[in-house]
py3Dmol code that shows the C-alpha trace and the ligand (Angstrom):
import py3Dmol

protein = """\
ATOM      1  CA  ASP A   1     -13.802 -95.136 -15.871  1.00  0.00           C
ATOM      2  CA  GLY A   2     -13.707 -91.430 -15.418  1.00  0.00           C
ATOM      3  CA  GLU A   3     -16.320 -90.844 -18.111  1.00  0.00           C
ATOM      4  CA  LEU A   4     -18.847 -88.181 -17.391  1.00  0.00           C
ATOM      5  CA  SER A   5     -21.992 -90.180 -16.823  1.00  0.00           C
ATOM      6  CA  LEU A   6     -25.390 -88.620 -16.642  1.00  0.00           C
ATOM      7  CA  SER A   7     -27.893 -91.105 -15.368  1.00  0.00           C
ATOM      8  CA  ARG A   8     -30.698 -92.278 -17.621  1.00  0.00           C
ATOM      9  CA  SER A   9     -33.334 -91.333 -15.153  1.00  0.00           C
ATOM     10  CA  LEU A  10     -32.159 -87.740 -15.135  1.00  0.00           C
ATOM     11  CA  VAL A  11     -32.132 -87.675 -18.898  1.00  0.00           C
ATOM     12  CA  ASN A  12     -35.562 -89.244 -19.173  1.00  0.00           C
ATOM     13  CA  SER A  13     -37.107 -86.804 -16.775  1.00  0.00           C
ATOM     14  CA  SER A  14     -35.926 -83.850 -18.845  1.00  0.00           C
ATOM     15  CA  ASP A  15     -39.332 -83.136 -20.349  1.00  0.00           C
ATOM     16  CA  LYS A  16     -40.907 -82.808 -16.946  1.00  0.00           C
ATOM     17  CA  ILE A  17     -38.807 -79.764 -16.306  1.00  0.00           C
ATOM     18  CA  ILE A  18     -40.941 -77.874 -18.838  1.00  0.00           C
ATOM     19  CA  ARG A  19     -44.093 -78.555 -16.839  1.00  0.00           C
ATOM     20  CA  LYS A  20     -42.478 -78.381 -13.469  1.00  0.00           C
ATOM     21  CA  ALA A  21     -39.980 -75.606 -13.965  1.00  0.00           C
ATOM     22  CA  GLY A  22     -41.467 -73.882 -10.930  1.00  0.00           C
ATOM     23  CA  SER A  23     -41.288 -76.838  -8.595  1.00  0.00           C
ATOM     24  CA  SER A  24     -38.554 -78.524  -6.671  1.00  0.00           C
ATOM     25  CA  ILE A  25     -37.523 -80.808  -9.535  1.00  0.00           C
ATOM     26  CA  PHE A  26     -35.216 -78.012 -10.641  1.00  0.00           C
ATOM     27  CA  GLN A  27     -32.374 -78.153  -8.205  1.00  0.00           C
ATOM     28  CA  HIS A  28     -29.919 -75.433  -8.863  1.00  0.00           C
ATOM     29  CA  ASN A  29     -27.361 -74.426  -6.288  1.00  0.00           C
ATOM     30  CA  VAL A  30     -26.164 -70.881  -6.644  1.00  0.00           C
ATOM     31  CA  GLU A  31     -24.810 -70.180  -3.186  1.00  0.00           C
ATOM     32  CA  GLY A  32     -21.724 -72.204  -2.621  1.00  0.00           C
ATOM     33  CA  TRP A  33     -21.132 -73.092  -6.294  1.00  0.00           C
ATOM     34  CA  LYS A  34     -17.505 -74.025  -6.758  1.00  0.00           C
ATOM     35  CA  ILE A  35     -15.545 -74.999  -9.831  1.00  0.00           C
ATOM     36  CA  ASN A  36     -14.434 -78.633  -9.910  1.00  0.00           C
ATOM     37  CA  PHE A  37     -11.131 -78.420 -11.783  1.00  0.00           C
ATOM     38  CA  SER A  38     -10.541 -82.131 -12.027  1.00  0.00           C
ATOM     39  CA  LEU A  39     -13.970 -82.577 -13.633  1.00  0.00           C
ATOM     40  CA  VAL A  40     -13.245 -79.684 -16.014  1.00  0.00           C
ATOM     41  CA  LEU A  41     -10.028 -81.403 -17.114  1.00  0.00           C
ATOM     42  CA  GLU A  42     -11.731 -84.764 -17.445  1.00  0.00           C
ATOM     43  CA  ILE A  43     -14.495 -83.310 -19.646  1.00  0.00           C
ATOM     44  CA  ARG A  44     -11.912 -81.506 -21.814  1.00  0.00           C
ATOM     45  CA  LYS A  45     -10.003 -84.742 -22.263  1.00  0.00           C
ATOM     46  CA  ASN A  46     -13.133 -86.728 -23.126  1.00  0.00           C
ATOM     47  CA  ILE A  47     -14.346 -84.155 -25.639  1.00  0.00           C
ATOM     48  CA  LEU A  48     -10.897 -84.215 -27.258  1.00  0.00           C
ATOM     49  CA  ARG A  49     -11.534 -87.838 -28.154  1.00  0.00           C
ATOM     50  CA  PHE A  50     -14.341 -86.678 -30.415  1.00  0.00           C
ATOM     51  CA  LEU A  51     -13.147 -83.330 -31.699  1.00  0.00           C
ATOM     52  CA  ASP A  52     -10.366 -80.826 -31.386  1.00  0.00           C
ATOM     53  CA  ALA A  53     -12.045 -77.452 -31.142  1.00  0.00           C
ATOM     54  CA  GLU A  54      -8.846 -75.693 -32.179  1.00  0.00           C
ATOM     55  CA  ARG A  55      -9.056 -77.414 -35.535  1.00  0.00           C
ATOM     56  CA  ASP A  56     -12.782 -78.086 -35.923  1.00  0.00           C
ATOM     57  CA  VAL A  57     -13.915 -74.585 -35.084  1.00  0.00           C
ATOM     58  CA  SER A  58     -13.111 -73.644 -38.694  1.00  0.00           C
ATOM     59  CA  VAL A  59     -11.961 -74.988 -41.997  1.00  0.00           C
ATOM     60  CA  VAL A  60      -8.864 -73.169 -43.269  1.00  0.00           C
ATOM     61  CA  LYS A  61      -7.848 -71.852 -46.678  1.00  0.00           C
ATOM     62  CA  SER A  62      -5.755 -74.871 -47.522  1.00  0.00           C
ATOM     63  CA  SER A  63      -8.793 -77.169 -46.988  1.00  0.00           C
ATOM     64  CA  PHE A  64     -10.331 -76.087 -50.307  1.00  0.00           C
ATOM     65  CA  LYS A  65      -9.721 -74.431 -53.648  1.00  0.00           C
ATOM     66  CA  PRO A  66     -12.237 -72.086 -55.236  1.00  0.00           C
ATOM     67  CA  GLY A  67     -14.577 -74.183 -57.349  1.00  0.00           C
ATOM     68  CA  ASP A  68     -14.427 -77.218 -55.066  1.00  0.00           C
ATOM     69  CA  VAL A  69     -17.755 -78.923 -54.534  1.00  0.00           C
ATOM     70  CA  ILE A  70     -18.720 -80.134 -51.067  1.00  0.00           C
ATOM     71  CA  HIS A  71     -21.675 -82.077 -49.721  1.00  0.00           C
ATOM     72  CA  TYR A  72     -23.786 -80.406 -47.055  1.00  0.00           C
ATOM     73  CA  VAL A  73     -23.150 -81.913 -43.635  1.00  0.00           C
ATOM     74  CA  LEU A  74     -26.813 -82.554 -42.800  1.00  0.00           C
ATOM     75  CA  ASP A  75     -28.039 -83.118 -46.352  1.00  0.00           C
ATOM     76  CA  ARG A  76     -25.421 -85.170 -48.142  1.00  0.00           C
ATOM     77  CA  ARG A  77     -27.364 -85.310 -51.405  1.00  0.00           C
ATOM     78  CA  ARG A  78     -27.004 -81.614 -51.992  1.00  0.00           C
ATOM     79  CA  THR A  79     -23.828 -79.769 -52.800  1.00  0.00           C
ATOM     80  CA  LEU A  80     -22.229 -76.355 -52.481  1.00  0.00           C
ATOM     81  CA  ASN A  81     -19.570 -74.736 -54.663  1.00  0.00           C
ATOM     82  CA  ILE A  82     -16.782 -73.001 -52.803  1.00  0.00           C
ATOM     83  CA  SER A  83     -16.856 -69.525 -54.344  1.00  0.00           C
ATOM     84  CA  HIS A  84     -13.892 -67.163 -54.666  1.00  0.00           C
ATOM     85  CA  ASP A  85     -15.363 -64.846 -52.026  1.00  0.00           C
ATOM     86  CA  LEU A  86     -15.914 -67.676 -49.578  1.00  0.00           C
ATOM     87  CA  HIS A  87     -12.435 -69.016 -50.196  1.00  0.00           C
ATOM     88  CA  SER A  88     -10.853 -65.612 -49.692  1.00  0.00           C
ATOM     89  CA  LEU A  89     -12.571 -65.320 -46.292  1.00  0.00           C
ATOM     90  CA  LEU A  90     -11.410 -68.700 -44.973  1.00  0.00           C
ATOM     91  CA  PRO A  91      -8.790 -68.185 -42.260  1.00  0.00           C
ATOM     92  CA  GLU A  92      -5.173 -69.199 -42.955  1.00  0.00           C
ATOM     93  CA  VAL A  93      -4.994 -70.849 -39.530  1.00  0.00           C
ATOM     94  CA  SER A  94      -7.587 -71.603 -36.886  1.00  0.00           C
ATOM     95  CA  PRO A  95      -8.752 -68.355 -35.273  1.00  0.00           C
ATOM     96  CA  MET A  96      -8.630 -70.178 -31.918  1.00  0.00           C
ATOM     97  CA  LYS A  97      -5.112 -71.546 -32.276  1.00  0.00           C
ATOM     98  CA  ASN A  98      -3.225 -71.338 -28.975  1.00  0.00           C
ATOM     99  CA  ARG A  99      -5.889 -69.177 -27.386  1.00  0.00           C
ATOM    100  CA  ARG A 100      -6.520 -70.005 -23.733  1.00  0.00           C
ATOM    101  CA  PHE A 101      -8.609 -68.172 -21.185  1.00  0.00           C
ATOM    102  CA  LYS A 102      -9.157 -68.338 -17.477  1.00  0.00           C
ATOM    103  CA  THR A 103     -12.830 -67.505 -17.608  1.00  0.00           C
ATOM    104  CA  CYS A 104     -15.281 -67.420 -20.514  1.00  0.00           C
ATOM    105  CA  ALA A 105     -18.912 -66.500 -20.915  1.00  0.00           C
ATOM    106  CA  VAL A 106     -21.201 -68.336 -23.310  1.00  0.00           C
ATOM    107  CA  VAL A 107     -24.278 -66.182 -23.774  1.00  0.00           C
ATOM    108  CA  GLY A 108     -27.489 -67.828 -25.003  1.00  0.00           C
ATOM    109  CA  ASN A 109     -30.387 -65.760 -26.217  1.00  0.00           C
ATOM    110  CA  SER A 110     -33.191 -66.523 -23.773  1.00  0.00           C
ATOM    111  CA  GLY A 111     -35.449 -63.753 -22.466  1.00  0.00           C
ATOM    112  CA  ILE A 112     -34.329 -64.838 -18.991  1.00  0.00           C
ATOM    113  CA  LEU A 113     -31.561 -62.265 -19.475  1.00  0.00           C
ATOM    114  CA  LEU A 114     -34.016 -59.346 -19.363  1.00  0.00           C
ATOM    115  CA  ASP A 115     -33.715 -57.523 -16.016  1.00  0.00           C
ATOM    116  CA  SER A 116     -30.882 -59.839 -15.028  1.00  0.00           C
ATOM    117  CA  GLU A 117     -28.391 -56.965 -14.783  1.00  0.00           C
ATOM    118  CA  CYS A 118     -25.733 -59.455 -15.864  1.00  0.00           C
ATOM    119  CA  GLY A 119     -24.067 -57.114 -18.381  1.00  0.00           C
ATOM    120  CA  LYS A 120     -21.106 -56.122 -16.218  1.00  0.00           C
ATOM    121  CA  GLU A 121     -20.448 -59.653 -15.045  1.00  0.00           C
ATOM    122  CA  ILE A 122     -20.603 -61.048 -18.591  1.00  0.00           C
ATOM    123  CA  ASP A 123     -18.197 -58.384 -19.854  1.00  0.00           C
ATOM    124  CA  SER A 124     -15.782 -59.135 -17.011  1.00  0.00           C
ATOM    125  CA  HIS A 125     -14.919 -62.554 -18.465  1.00  0.00           C
ATOM    126  CA  ASN A 126     -11.728 -62.955 -20.492  1.00  0.00           C
ATOM    127  CA  PHE A 127     -13.550 -64.250 -23.564  1.00  0.00           C
ATOM    128  CA  VAL A 128     -17.213 -63.756 -24.427  1.00  0.00           C
ATOM    129  CA  ILE A 129     -19.052 -65.988 -26.893  1.00  0.00           C
ATOM    130  CA  ARG A 130     -22.455 -64.958 -28.247  1.00  0.00           C
ATOM    131  CA  CYS A 131     -24.984 -66.541 -30.561  1.00  0.00           C
ATOM    132  CA  ASN A 132     -26.678 -65.543 -33.802  1.00  0.00           C
ATOM    133  CA  LEU A 133     -25.568 -61.943 -33.964  1.00  0.00           C
ATOM    134  CA  ALA A 134     -27.913 -61.046 -31.123  1.00  0.00           C
ATOM    135  CA  PRO A 135     -28.128 -57.287 -30.553  1.00  0.00           C
ATOM    136  CA  VAL A 136     -26.313 -55.991 -27.474  1.00  0.00           C
ATOM    137  CA  VAL A 137     -26.208 -52.181 -27.342  1.00  0.00           C
ATOM    138  CA  GLU A 138     -29.870 -51.663 -26.390  1.00  0.00           C
ATOM    139  CA  PHE A 139     -29.606 -54.458 -23.802  1.00  0.00           C
ATOM    140  CA  ALA A 140     -26.124 -53.740 -22.469  1.00  0.00           C
ATOM    141  CA  ALA A 141     -27.155 -53.587 -18.789  1.00  0.00           C
ATOM    142  CA  ASP A 142     -28.496 -57.137 -18.980  1.00  0.00           C
ATOM    143  CA  VAL A 143     -26.272 -58.796 -21.573  1.00  0.00           C
ATOM    144  CA  GLY A 144     -23.087 -56.690 -21.787  1.00  0.00           C
ATOM    145  CA  THR A 145     -21.420 -55.734 -25.056  1.00  0.00           C
ATOM    146  CA  LYS A 146     -18.102 -57.592 -25.223  1.00  0.00           C
ATOM    147  CA  SER A 147     -18.198 -60.109 -28.078  1.00  0.00           C
ATOM    148  CA  ASP A 148     -15.004 -61.975 -28.850  1.00  0.00           C
ATOM    149  CA  PHE A 149     -16.715 -64.740 -30.770  1.00  0.00           C
ATOM    150  CA  ILE A 150     -20.155 -64.561 -32.290  1.00  0.00           C
ATOM    151  CA  THR A 151     -22.098 -67.102 -34.319  1.00  0.00           C
ATOM    152  CA  MET A 152     -24.369 -66.368 -37.237  1.00  0.00           C
ATOM    153  CA  ASN A 153     -26.698 -68.940 -38.759  1.00  0.00           C
ATOM    154  CA  PRO A 154     -27.329 -67.937 -42.393  1.00  0.00           C
ATOM    155  CA  SER A 155     -31.056 -67.651 -41.513  1.00  0.00           C
ATOM    156  CA  VAL A 156     -30.250 -64.569 -39.415  1.00  0.00           C
ATOM    157  CA  VAL A 157     -30.036 -62.535 -42.636  1.00  0.00           C
ATOM    158  CA  GLN A 158     -33.711 -63.237 -43.247  1.00  0.00           C
ATOM    159  CA  ARG A 159     -34.826 -63.113 -39.636  1.00  0.00           C
ATOM    160  CA  ALA A 160     -33.075 -59.992 -38.403  1.00  0.00           C
ATOM    161  CA  PHE A 161     -31.902 -58.106 -41.479  1.00  0.00           C
ATOM    162  CA  GLY A 162     -34.905 -58.240 -43.824  1.00  0.00           C
ATOM    163  CA  GLY A 163     -33.152 -60.602 -46.249  1.00  0.00           C
ATOM    164  CA  PHE A 164     -30.995 -57.600 -47.279  1.00  0.00           C
ATOM    165  CA  ARG A 165     -33.906 -56.454 -49.448  1.00  0.00           C
ATOM    166  CA  ASN A 166     -33.098 -52.798 -49.091  1.00  0.00           C
ATOM    167  CA  GLU A 167     -30.071 -50.637 -48.510  1.00  0.00           C
ATOM    168  CA  SER A 168     -30.986 -49.865 -44.896  1.00  0.00           C
ATOM    169  CA  ASP A 169     -31.024 -53.595 -44.013  1.00  0.00           C
ATOM    170  CA  ARG A 170     -27.561 -53.946 -45.501  1.00  0.00           C
ATOM    171  CA  GLU A 171     -26.335 -50.839 -43.690  1.00  0.00           C
ATOM    172  CA  LYS A 172     -27.699 -52.149 -40.395  1.00  0.00           C
ATOM    173  CA  PHE A 173     -25.842 -55.398 -40.959  1.00  0.00           C
ATOM    174  CA  VAL A 174     -22.556 -53.715 -41.897  1.00  0.00           C
ATOM    175  CA  HIS A 175     -22.896 -51.486 -38.839  1.00  0.00           C
ATOM    176  CA  ARG A 176     -23.458 -54.528 -36.600  1.00  0.00           C
ATOM    177  CA  LEU A 177     -20.370 -56.261 -38.002  1.00  0.00           C
ATOM    178  CA  SER A 178     -18.208 -53.159 -37.783  1.00  0.00           C
ATOM    179  CA  MET A 179     -18.908 -53.083 -34.026  1.00  0.00           C
ATOM    180  CA  LEU A 180     -17.283 -56.500 -33.756  1.00  0.00           C
ATOM    181  CA  ASN A 181     -13.874 -55.246 -34.857  1.00  0.00           C
ATOM    182  CA  ASP A 182     -11.586 -58.232 -35.151  1.00  0.00           C
ATOM    183  CA  SER A 183     -13.763 -60.694 -33.234  1.00  0.00           C
ATOM    184  CA  VAL A 184     -14.459 -64.101 -34.702  1.00  0.00           C
ATOM    185  CA  LEU A 185     -17.646 -64.312 -36.780  1.00  0.00           C
ATOM    186  CA  TRP A 186     -18.596 -67.989 -36.975  1.00  0.00           C
ATOM    187  CA  ILE A 187     -20.872 -68.909 -39.861  1.00  0.00           C
ATOM    188  CA  PRO A 188     -22.142 -72.503 -40.178  1.00  0.00           C
ATOM    189  CA  ALA A 189     -22.252 -72.351 -43.968  1.00  0.00           C
ATOM    190  CA  PHE A 190     -22.000 -76.046 -44.744  1.00  0.00           C
ATOM    191  CA  MET A 191     -24.882 -77.503 -42.706  1.00  0.00           C
ATOM    192  CA  VAL A 192     -27.936 -77.505 -44.973  1.00  0.00           C
ATOM    193  CA  LYS A 193     -28.863 -76.087 -48.338  1.00  0.00           C
ATOM    194  CA  GLY A 194     -30.974 -72.964 -48.299  1.00  0.00           C
ATOM    195  CA  GLY A 195     -28.727 -70.327 -46.804  1.00  0.00           C
ATOM    196  CA  GLU A 196     -26.033 -70.224 -49.501  1.00  0.00           C
ATOM    197  CA  LYS A 197     -27.293 -67.006 -51.086  1.00  0.00           C
ATOM    198  CA  HIS A 198     -27.297 -65.330 -47.694  1.00  0.00           C
ATOM    199  CA  VAL A 199     -23.772 -66.500 -46.962  1.00  0.00           C
ATOM    200  CA  GLU A 200     -22.613 -65.123 -50.326  1.00  0.00           C
ATOM    201  CA  TRP A 201     -24.231 -61.736 -49.651  1.00  0.00           C
ATOM    202  CA  VAL A 202     -22.654 -61.618 -46.205  1.00  0.00           C
ATOM    203  CA  ASN A 203     -19.252 -62.483 -47.667  1.00  0.00           C
ATOM    204  CA  ALA A 204     -19.614 -59.835 -50.368  1.00  0.00           C
ATOM    205  CA  LEU A 205     -20.536 -57.161 -47.787  1.00  0.00           C
ATOM    206  CA  ILE A 206     -17.569 -58.063 -45.586  1.00  0.00           C
ATOM    207  CA  LEU A 207     -15.181 -57.843 -48.535  1.00  0.00           C
ATOM    208  CA  LYS A 208     -16.686 -54.708 -50.045  1.00  0.00           C
ATOM    209  CA  ASN A 209     -16.645 -52.826 -46.729  1.00  0.00           C
ATOM    210  CA  LYS A 210     -13.256 -54.215 -45.739  1.00  0.00           C
ATOM    211  CA  LEU A 211     -14.641 -55.256 -42.348  1.00  0.00           C
ATOM    212  CA  LYS A 212     -12.035 -56.419 -39.850  1.00  0.00           C
ATOM    213  CA  VAL A 213     -14.135 -59.267 -38.475  1.00  0.00           C
ATOM    214  CA  ARG A 214     -12.399 -62.662 -38.576  1.00  0.00           C
ATOM    215  CA  THR A 215     -14.630 -65.100 -40.404  1.00  0.00           C
ATOM    216  CA  ALA A 216     -14.702 -68.778 -39.459  1.00  0.00           C
ATOM    217  CA  TYR A 217     -16.707 -71.646 -40.938  1.00  0.00           C
ATOM    218  CA  PRO A 218     -17.086 -74.815 -38.848  1.00  0.00           C
ATOM    219  CA  SER A 219     -15.479 -77.986 -40.111  1.00  0.00           C
ATOM    220  CA  LEU A 220     -17.577 -80.571 -41.903  1.00  0.00           C
ATOM    221  CA  ARG A 221     -17.186 -83.002 -39.030  1.00  0.00           C
ATOM    222  CA  LEU A 222     -17.848 -80.705 -36.069  1.00  0.00           C
ATOM    223  CA  ILE A 223     -21.563 -81.229 -35.580  1.00  0.00           C
ATOM    224  CA  HIS A 224     -21.376 -85.022 -35.827  1.00  0.00           C
ATOM    225  CA  ALA A 225     -18.450 -85.107 -33.416  1.00  0.00           C
ATOM    226  CA  VAL A 226     -20.251 -82.930 -30.869  1.00  0.00           C
ATOM    227  CA  ARG A 227     -23.386 -85.043 -31.177  1.00  0.00           C
ATOM    228  CA  GLY A 228     -21.266 -88.171 -30.797  1.00  0.00           C
ATOM    229  CA  TYR A 229     -19.756 -86.900 -27.572  1.00  0.00           C
ATOM    230  CA  TRP A 230     -23.131 -86.162 -26.008  1.00  0.00           C
ATOM    231  CA  LEU A 231     -24.697 -89.392 -27.268  1.00  0.00           C
ATOM    232  CA  THR A 232     -21.826 -91.350 -25.763  1.00  0.00           C
ATOM    233  CA  ASN A 233     -22.602 -89.634 -22.487  1.00  0.00           C
ATOM    234  CA  LYS A 234     -26.247 -90.678 -22.734  1.00  0.00           C
ATOM    235  CA  VAL A 235     -27.599 -87.320 -23.778  1.00  0.00           C
ATOM    236  CA  PRO A 236     -29.731 -88.177 -26.823  1.00  0.00           C
ATOM    237  CA  ILE A 237     -29.778 -84.885 -28.695  1.00  0.00           C
ATOM    238  CA  LYS A 238     -30.950 -84.738 -32.309  1.00  0.00           C
ATOM    239  CA  ARG A 239     -28.761 -81.837 -33.297  1.00  0.00           C
ATOM    240  CA  PRO A 240     -26.848 -79.735 -30.772  1.00  0.00           C
ATOM    241  CA  SER A 241     -28.121 -76.186 -30.428  1.00  0.00           C
ATOM    242  CA  THR A 242     -25.678 -73.364 -31.092  1.00  0.00           C
ATOM    243  CA  GLY A 243     -25.455 -72.775 -27.342  1.00  0.00           C
ATOM    244  CA  LEU A 244     -24.502 -76.374 -26.567  1.00  0.00           C
ATOM    245  CA  LEU A 245     -22.034 -76.354 -29.479  1.00  0.00           C
ATOM    246  CA  MET A 246     -20.386 -73.258 -28.034  1.00  0.00           C
ATOM    247  CA  TYR A 247     -20.093 -74.780 -24.571  1.00  0.00           C
ATOM    248  CA  THR A 248     -18.577 -77.931 -26.089  1.00  0.00           C
ATOM    249  CA  LEU A 249     -16.014 -75.908 -28.058  1.00  0.00           C
ATOM    250  CA  ALA A 250     -15.253 -73.654 -25.108  1.00  0.00           C
ATOM    251  CA  THR A 251     -14.141 -76.594 -22.953  1.00  0.00           C
ATOM    252  CA  ARG A 252     -10.974 -76.627 -25.072  1.00  0.00           C
ATOM    253  CA  PHE A 253     -10.064 -72.986 -24.480  1.00  0.00           C
ATOM    254  CA  CYS A 254     -11.575 -72.001 -21.178  1.00  0.00           C
ATOM    255  CA  ASP A 255     -10.857 -73.179 -17.652  1.00  0.00           C
ATOM    256  CA  GLU A 256     -14.010 -71.728 -16.158  1.00  0.00           C
ATOM    257  CA  ILE A 257     -17.122 -71.500 -18.304  1.00  0.00           C
ATOM    258  CA  HIS A 258     -20.066 -69.341 -17.262  1.00  0.00           C
ATOM    259  CA  LEU A 259     -23.353 -69.723 -19.111  1.00  0.00           C
ATOM    260  CA  TYR A 260     -25.978 -66.969 -19.314  1.00  0.00           C
ATOM    261  CA  GLY A 261     -29.204 -66.746 -21.306  1.00  0.00           C
ATOM    262  CA  PHE A 262     -29.928 -70.466 -21.265  1.00  0.00           C
ATOM    263  CA  TRP A 263     -33.563 -70.974 -20.292  1.00  0.00           C
ATOM    264  CA  PRO A 264     -35.652 -72.739 -22.939  1.00  0.00           C
ATOM    265  CA  PHE A 265     -38.885 -72.503 -20.945  1.00  0.00           C
ATOM    266  CA  PRO A 266     -41.789 -70.087 -21.300  1.00  0.00           C
ATOM    267  CA  LYS A 267     -41.962 -69.389 -17.560  1.00  0.00           C
ATOM    268  CA  ASP A 268     -39.419 -68.610 -14.884  1.00  0.00           C
ATOM    269  CA  LEU A 269     -39.304 -70.268 -11.466  1.00  0.00           C
ATOM    270  CA  ASN A 270     -41.903 -67.830 -10.167  1.00  0.00           C
ATOM    271  CA  GLY A 271     -44.298 -68.534 -13.025  1.00  0.00           C
ATOM    272  CA  LYS A 272     -43.549 -65.259 -14.816  1.00  0.00           C
ATOM    273  CA  ALA A 273     -43.516 -65.369 -18.645  1.00  0.00           C
ATOM    274  CA  VAL A 274     -40.058 -65.538 -20.257  1.00  0.00           C
ATOM    275  CA  LYS A 275     -39.546 -64.520 -23.879  1.00  0.00           C
ATOM    276  CA  TYR A 276     -37.835 -67.017 -26.172  1.00  0.00           C
ATOM    277  CA  HIS A 277     -35.313 -64.368 -27.212  1.00  0.00           C
ATOM    278  CA  TYR A 278     -34.410 -61.343 -25.136  1.00  0.00           C
ATOM    279  CA  TYR A 279     -34.509 -59.148 -28.257  1.00  0.00           C
ATOM    280  CA  ASP A 280     -37.358 -60.200 -30.556  1.00  0.00           C
ATOM    281  CA  ASP A 281     -40.788 -61.822 -30.568  1.00  0.00           C
ATOM    282  CA  LEU A 282     -39.853 -65.238 -31.884  1.00  0.00           C
ATOM    283  CA  LYS A 283     -41.965 -67.970 -30.300  1.00  0.00           C
ATOM    284  CA  TYR A 284     -40.819 -71.162 -28.620  1.00  0.00           C
ATOM    285  CA  ARG A 285     -40.195 -73.642 -31.411  1.00  0.00           C
ATOM    286  CA  TYR A 286     -38.863 -76.660 -29.618  1.00  0.00           C
ATOM    287  CA  PHE A 287     -42.354 -77.805 -28.643  1.00  0.00           C
ATOM    288  CA  SER A 288     -42.994 -78.645 -32.280  1.00  0.00           C
ATOM    289  CA  ASN A 289     -41.660 -81.824 -33.783  1.00  0.00           C
ATOM    290  CA  THR A 290     -40.078 -79.875 -36.599  1.00  0.00           C
ATOM    291  CA  SER A 291     -37.539 -78.315 -34.239  1.00  0.00           C
ATOM    292  CA  PRO A 292     -34.152 -79.946 -34.688  1.00  0.00           C
ATOM    293  CA  HIS A 293     -33.197 -79.249 -31.084  1.00  0.00           C
ATOM    294  CA  ARG A 294     -33.924 -80.646 -27.666  1.00  0.00           C
ATOM    295  CA  MET A 295     -33.132 -77.585 -25.657  1.00  0.00           C
ATOM    296  CA  PRO A 296     -34.903 -78.660 -22.444  1.00  0.00           C
ATOM    297  CA  LEU A 297     -32.839 -81.843 -22.425  1.00  0.00           C
ATOM    298  CA  GLU A 298     -29.695 -79.833 -23.103  1.00  0.00           C
ATOM    299  CA  PHE A 299     -30.619 -77.468 -20.293  1.00  0.00           C
ATOM    300  CA  LYS A 300     -31.161 -80.302 -17.860  1.00  0.00           C
ATOM    301  CA  THR A 301     -27.743 -81.668 -18.788  1.00  0.00           C
ATOM    302  CA  LEU A 302     -26.060 -78.299 -18.323  1.00  0.00           C
ATOM    303  CA  ASN A 303     -27.776 -77.983 -14.967  1.00  0.00           C
ATOM    304  CA  VAL A 304     -26.382 -81.345 -13.869  1.00  0.00           C
ATOM    305  CA  LEU A 305     -22.936 -80.124 -14.922  1.00  0.00           C
ATOM    306  CA  HIS A 306     -23.520 -76.909 -12.977  1.00  0.00           C
ATOM    307  CA  ASN A 307     -24.355 -78.830  -9.831  1.00  0.00           C
ATOM    308  CA  ARG A 308     -21.186 -80.877 -10.271  1.00  0.00           C
ATOM    309  CA  GLY A 309     -19.002 -77.783 -10.656  1.00  0.00           C
ATOM    310  CA  ALA A 310     -18.076 -78.328 -14.320  1.00  0.00           C
ATOM    311  CA  LEU A 311     -19.591 -75.013 -15.410  1.00  0.00           C
ATOM    312  CA  LYS A 312     -21.624 -72.199 -13.914  1.00  0.00           C
ATOM    313  CA  LEU A 313     -25.137 -71.643 -15.181  1.00  0.00           C
ATOM    314  CA  THR A 314     -26.665 -68.307 -14.261  1.00  0.00           C
ATOM    315  CA  THR A 315     -30.439 -68.104 -14.606  1.00  0.00           C
ATOM    316  CA  GLY A 316     -31.197 -65.383 -12.104  1.00  0.00           C
ATOM    317  CA  LYS A 317     -30.046 -61.862 -11.375  1.00  0.00           C
ATOM    318  CA  CYS A 318     -26.347 -61.055 -11.285  1.00  0.00           C
ATOM    319  CA  VAL A 319     -26.548 -58.309  -8.684  1.00  0.00           C
TER     320      VAL A 319
END
"""
ligand_1 = """\
29
CTP
N -31.240 -70.724 -25.708
C -31.851 -71.165 -24.544
N -33.109 -70.768 -24.248
C -33.801 -69.953 -25.070
C -33.207 -69.509 -26.269
C -31.927 -69.908 -26.571
O -31.252 -71.923 -23.790
N -35.041 -69.563 -24.718
C -29.847 -71.114 -26.006
C -29.740 -72.312 -26.954
O -28.609 -73.081 -26.585
C -29.509 -71.650 -28.297
C -28.698 -70.424 -27.922
O -29.214 -70.022 -26.652
O -28.799 -72.441 -29.218
C -28.786 -69.302 -28.926
O -30.134 -68.974 -29.115
P -30.769 -68.806 -30.561
O -30.003 -67.815 -31.330
O -32.210 -68.594 -30.393
O -30.573 -70.242 -31.199
P -31.605 -70.863 -32.243
O -31.500 -70.111 -33.517
O -32.968 -70.989 -31.661
O -31.092 -72.293 -32.418
P -29.808 -72.740 -33.175
O -29.018 -71.550 -33.628
O -29.104 -73.529 -32.157
O -30.335 -73.541 -34.322
"""
view = py3Dmol.view(width=600, height=400)
view.addModel(protein, "pdb")
view.setStyle({"model": 0}, {"cartoon": {"style": "trace"}})
view.addModel(ligand_1, "xyz")
view.setStyle({"model": 1}, {"stick": {}})
view.zoomTo()
view.show()
């Protein structure tokens, strides 16, 4: 029926890839990879049945009035008030309206990027998507610097910018955002309670410093729609990771999608240790039951799609 079908056995064996990442179970063809345009179109069409990334990538100003109360997407019992600042930063129209690209890069944050020398290749794509405000300048040779679209979970304020406790944390943050110019800054503000103070501080800093960055806040239905698409295709994720969300959205805008920095395993194929993030010392969390993600399963799925020519997954060196 033209549906993308990933066989159950492949899905079920996903956990083994953690233990056997170095063995032949991981089949990944690099030489001879070719895009399969009809599959790309079919996937785009199927995803469109669940969501329209042009619309769902962000709520717009007319969706709310200041003072409106909404229920958090993943915690319906709790609510958030749409503040004046938040409302003033909602885009008038979708920041992705009518934007189409021949090639895009979606850059995950795995330590597999270190020593990859992928920076130039990543920057050569027409549109570059990055996750969680990951630093780039110090790692430019491996990760590049071009950032057309960058996500920011509210928890990043705590994790990477000291919770804005002192002026230098705030300055560092403003400096990071000013480097983005008019790129899209995508803030999942409506997922769960807990980050609302951080989102407000971020909004206030953007307004006060008149930063050019184009803020976007995912629609209330996006995450369920993305999960629905993958579940329908027999990929039982709990909650899509930011990286998988970005790939799913990118299928709408990009003909050829190249993924870098996806490697949710502590070792590479030669048994060498791989950091969870290329830029900090965060530990692997998905082994614990508290992690909302199933990154190894997602990875396995992306690898199947790579082998079928739907996307290109780079996990080695670029030169
Ligand atoms: N990623 C990966 N392997 C890693 C680390 C990250 O494949 N070792 C991918 C995941 O798809 C992840 C994305 O890169 O969503 C961005 O990484 P990160 O910022 O670490 O995401 P998390 O905060 O861990 O997870 P999320 O934002 O999805 O909740």
